[in-house]
Steps between C-alpha positions, in 0.01 A plus 500: 500500500230398258298789360223526762645277772601791722141628490346177630409521868623143550849576365783432745795624297489844656548349849859414410606865470378563855748241632787503247640844434692403183182420311435599141167473320446521127191473286519221245397546138533248220655741251696742720754470778550774754853637450552515878445123519761437231747727684435310823559164330828632355626642832808295602418512872209260445465136401147473368289186537157455349296321764283255312411129517774289347249268334434769236867567422788326327692311771831675425352835610363374832677562831370406842736712710679833487859574608545626856440870559876546546560459126584806290149522355177547687207280396226678307184293501265567209146411603231501235209659684198360323252216494658168397376516138624860473835416661561219252425741215732763651777242533461378139469845346789675678810423294715726721460235774612212276868512602432509876505200730162383624471444873257216553380481859404168653350592836376237742192703580186576306361842424294665771373776273122513534391785276547340157559131447644289226435130472849425628615540859861554385414827323578788731394863502767760427575589861528132597756454222691804622502363856638168370774687309590705807524185707719338234762776534494502880275802546286307747365798695387673181346173378304450823394865502370476144310180584345663808415812303322284241297336778396842635416623150296186428314533829409865431397420142272212600348692791425798273352268239254377762447853640660409833762695696849350518616336821799717588591271790487178296781256433607662172531849648684373809749307287573807286533719810749258653709494183506879477615521862792262443 
């Protein structure tokens, strides 16, 4: 996570931990690396992938798929939780990520994130990226739950911004309720 990203009210990275129990979060700093992150990257049970657009990476590092979950290593998706300019800086200035494959997602959809926008519709917020990664490895229920949770979060955020109560019976809440019941 970029230095103040977790403090921004529009940050969606923290939503992931509510859906995916094996979630790790680390603060990023240009000159220091958290030792726990380095231990996690060295743990043989994981195959780490930096999730980042392939257009910014040497082609030989880019992968567009991950092995099936039945392989001997579990996928570990590294999401750079930051604005796009910050994420590019994090990617460039993190040499401990240089030897990892880069998972470049090519989704058919566009981002539905409404709280902060970039000029490109193919730039996704952190929880949207996580949902795409979950879907990629067959964790469809978790992916749908995370997407629904983001919709509920977005609804509450926008309602609060306009000093309005949330609609607890709206489409977003009903979709999340249905997923939790299944």
